[in-house]
N, C-alpha and C positions, 0 to 999 in steps of 0.2 A: 504493500500500500504506500502511496506517495503522500507525504506530509508537507505542509507549507514550510517555506524557508523561515517564516516568522517564529514558528514554534521551536525551531532549533536554536534560536537566539537565547533561550532561557533554560534554566535548570530547575529541577524540583526544589521546593523550599526545604533547606536543611533542617531548620528548626521544627517544621511540621513532621519531617521524616524521623528525626530523633525522638520526638514525643510519641509518634505512632509506634516506633520500635519498642520504646519503654513500656507502653500500654500493652503491647502484644506479649512481651516477656512476662509482665505481671499477670496477664490473663492466663498464661500457660503455667502459672504457679511458681514462677521464679521470685526469689526474694530480692526485688529491685527497689532501690531508692532513686527517685527521679528528681533532678533539679533542672529538667529540660522545659518545663511548662512555661508558655508565654501568656499565661492567664492567671487571674487571682484564684486562689483555692477556696475562696469564700463563696457561698451560695448567693444567688440573686436575692436581694432583700424582699421580704414577704409582701410588702405593699406594692412593689413593682410586679411581682408574680400575680398578685390579685388583680391588678389592672389588666394584665394579659388575659386572665381567666374571664374577667368581666367583659372584655372585648369579644371573646368567643361567645359568651352567653347572650350578648346583645347583637350577635350576628354582624360584628364589624369584621367581616371576613371576605369582603369583595375588593376589587381593584380600587386603589386610591389614585390621586394625582401622581404622575410619574416622579416628580421631584419631592414628594412627601405631602402629608396632610397639612392643611393650613394651621390646624391646632398644634401640630408638632413644630412647624416652622415658627409659630409664635413662642412656643416654649424655648426654642433655640435662641430666638431674638432676645427674650427675657434673660436667658443665661448669659449671653454675650454682654448685655448691658450691666447685669448684676455682678458678674465675676471678672469681666475684662474691661469694663468701661468702654465698650464698643457699640456703636449704633449701626445697624444694618437695616435693609428693607427686605420684606419677604421674597422679593424677586432676586435677591442676592444669595439666597440659601438653597442648597441642593442636598437632599437626603438620599443616601445610597445604602447599599447592603454591606456596611462596615467602612471603617476609615481606609482600609486597603482598597476597597472598591472606589472610593472617592479619589485616591491617588492614581489608580489605574485609569479612571476616566480623565483626569487632568492630563496625563501623559498622552493618551490617545487623541485628545482634542487639540492639544497645544504643540506637541513636539513631533518631529519627523526626521527623516534621513538628513544627516549633516549637522543637526543641532547638537550642542554640548550642554550637559547639565552638571553643575558642580555638586558633588556629594562628599561631605566630610566623613572620614573613616576613623574609628569604627562606625558602621552604618547599620540601620535595620536591614535585615537580610533581603527584603524584596525590592528596595529602591533600585539597585542596578538593573535587575531583570525587568522591572516595570518600564524603565527608561529604554532598555534595549528592545523590548517588544514593540515599542512605538517607532523603532528605527533610529533613535537618537543614541548618543554616546555618553555614558556616565564618566565624568572626570573625577577620579577618586583622589582626595587630598588627605593624606595621613595627618592625624593630630596626635598630641603627646599626652600621656598620663600626667606628666608634671604640669601641664597647662589645663588639667581637668578635661582632657579629650575634647577641647573646643577649638574650632577653626578661628583664625585671626584675619583681619582685613588684609594684611600683607600677603597671606597665603591665597586669599581670594583674588587679589589683584594680579598675583603671579600666574594664576591659572586661567585668566580671562583671555579669550581669543575673539576674533570677529564672529565666531559661531556660537559663543556662549549665550544661552537664553535664560537660564534660571539657576537658583541655588536652593537646595533643600536644607532646612534647619529643623532638627528634631530636638525639642527641649520640653521636658526632660527626655533623656535619650534611652533608647533600647539599642545596644546592650550595656552601656556604661553607667547609666544613672546620673550622668552629668547634666547640668542645666546652666543656661546663660543668665547672667545678671542683666539688669535693665541697661546698664552702661554698655555692656558687651553687645547687647542686641542693637542699641543705638548706633554703634560703630559699624556693625554688619549692615544695618539698614542704610546708613550713609553710603557705604561702599556699593551696595546693590543699586541704589538710586543713581549714583554718579555714573555707573556703568550700564544703566538701563537693563538691569537683571530683574526678572520676576522672582519674588520670594515665595517659596512653598513652605509654610510653617506647619509642621506636624506636631500637634499639641495634645495627643491622645493621652499622655500621662500627666497632664497639667495638675490634677488634684492630688497626685501621689508624690508629695514632697515632704522633706523632713527638716527638723531642727529650726523651724520657723523660716525656712527659705521663702523669699518673696518671689513667687512665680509671676512672670510678666509675659504677656503675648507681644510678640514683635509688632503685631498690627496696631497695638495701643500706643505706639510711640508718636504717631501723628497721622493726620488724614492722608498725606501723600504716601506714607508707607502702607497704610491700610489699602489704599487704592491700587497699590503696586504689589499686593500680596494675595495669596490664596491661603486661607486658614482652614486646616483640616482637623477634625475632632470626631468624637463618637462616644458611645456609652459603654463600650466593652470593658475597659480597664477600670474606670472610676466607680462603676456601679456593678461590677462582676456580672456583666451581661455579654460575654464573648459569643455565646451561641445564638443570641437574639439577632445579631447581624444588623446593627444600625450605626451608620456613620454619617457625617455631614460635612459640608464645606461652605465657606462664605467667600464670595469673590464678586468682581464687578458683574453687572447683569449680562453683558455680552458673553462672558465666559460661561456663566450659569446656563444661559439659553442653549449654547452649543453642547454642553454636557447633558442637558436634559434631552436634547435630540438624540445623542448617542445612547443614553440609558433607555430611552423610549423604544429603541430597536434592539435592546439586549435584555436586561432584567425586567424592564418596566418598573413598577413601583416596588419599594422595599415592603416586606411583609406587614400587612395592616395591623396584625395583633402586636407585633414587635413595636410598631410605631406608637400604639396606644400605651404600651408599657413604658416606652421611653419618655413620654410626656410626664408620667409620674416620677420617673427617675430624675429628670431635669428640674422638676418643680418642687419635689418634696422628699429628697433622700440625702441631704447633707449630713445628717447625724450618722447615718449608716456609713457614709464615706469616711467621716472622721474616725469612727471606730475601727474601720479596716486599716486606715493609714497609721493609726497609733500602734496597731499590732505589727504592721510591716516595719515600723521603725524599731521596735523591740528586736525583731528578727534580724534586721540589718545590723544593728549594733552587735548582737551576739555573733553573727556570722563573720563580720569584719574582724572582730577581736580574735576569733579563732584563726582566720586565714593569715593574719599578719604574724602569728606565732609559728607558722610553718616555715622552717628554714628554706631560704632561697625564693620564697614566694613574695611578690610585691602586689599591692592592691590599692586602687583608688577607692576612697570612701564615697559612695554615691549619695547625692542629695535628693534624688527622686527615682521614680519607677520601682520595680521590685527585682532588680538584677544586680549582681556583682560581677566584675570582669577582671579577675586576677591574672597576673602574668606568671605562667608556669614554665617559661622558656628555659629556665635553669636546669630543667630535667631532660631537655632535649639532648640526644646523643647518648643517653644512658640505656641500659638494657636489663632484662630479666628473662632468664631461661632462653637466651638466644633471641628474644624479641626486643628489637631496638626501637626506641621512640625518637622520632625526628621532627615531629610537627604536632599541631593541635589535634588534627584528625586522629593520628596514631595514639596520642595520649588519651583522648576521649575514649577510643576503642579499648585501650589498656585498662582504664578505670572501670569500664563496663564489664570487661571479661574477667578481670582479677578482683575487682572490688564491688561489683554489682551496684555501681552508682553511675547515674547518667548526668553528664554535662554536655553542653553544646560546643563543638569546636569553634575557636575564634575566627578561623578562616571564613566561616559563613558570614562574618561581619566585617571581613577585610582586615583582620588582625590576627595573624597566625601565632603570635606569642601568647595569646590569652585563651581562656575558656570562659563561657558564660555560665553562671550559676543563678538560677531563679530561687529567690527565697519566698516564693508563693507556696509555702509548705509549712506544716506545723513545726513548732519549736522542737518537739521530740524527733521529728524526721530530720530537721537540720542538724541536730546534735549527732544523731546516728550516722547521717550521711557524711558529715565532716570527719568523724572518726574513721569511716571507711576510706575517705580520700587520703588521710594522713597515713594510715597503715599500708595502703596500696602504693603510695609514692615512696615509702620506705623500702619497697622491694627493688626499686630501680637503683642500679649501681653503675 
């Protein structure tokens, strides 16, 4: 069978593959501890679930507007004004089947062969492939742990060519947990505006921040920046609603209209039931979010304190999301029973085979020195998993 050239531009998602492998091993009865999950381990709050059930009982089960229900768009507008001090119009909002879907739509509508998109690394695993599938080229810019894994204006300026169209800023970040301060965002925005670059702001983890960190949307810096940006968000991470598949974006009306045209010929509307549940999430779930974030911070503190005690391991302390991204490269070149570990993929495989613990190879995020650990797991699971990591690493000589 002949397949399109486009489909060969992309690879399967490594994070989804790792998580699927872990779940399969667990279902087969193996004693596996998984730190691979890219989703909260909390259940969707009851009031949100009840809103979904009520939608079914009231027969809100038919097609809606392609770009989302008016009532959900209003909840999103209220959220932007309340949380981000941003004012949009309903015609500037597009609801899709998850933030990933929003990003995919953006790439398909705006980018094509010959375009270049700046992507700071470490990056979320799907950015490069979403860009490549559109025919464009991701320009990967490595960042440093010593700088909080954050791109600088000088790095952006050095990467710009006549073909550069946009930059993606993910704050807080998956996989590093880094986040940009308001001043850092201002400098990036100035750089983007002066070079006529579109800013794609992925803020899906905005509510999961620690130590009183002041989360700012880059779009809130000023009207000119807002008009030159696409803000992407959703309900998956903050409200433990990954399976409900609701994401959204805010952009100028012309962009939204083109995305709506594309979505109308692909998925049509997001699920009506999920839309109704998302209204409750956005309007009345902040107490649940705070409770989840408080627990994530306890886990982060414990995990970080454990990791920095492991000889030769270095780790940035995340200010947001629920991931840690330690550098395990000191173990590369070591062996156990003839098995040599030379990179993050081999180390992750070794930890799974010998320690029965799942981590995601850093190469999936453009950083082969590191592995991603999700602390979306109970404290007991984290304790036991860290013990397994330490004991398994000690085998390498």
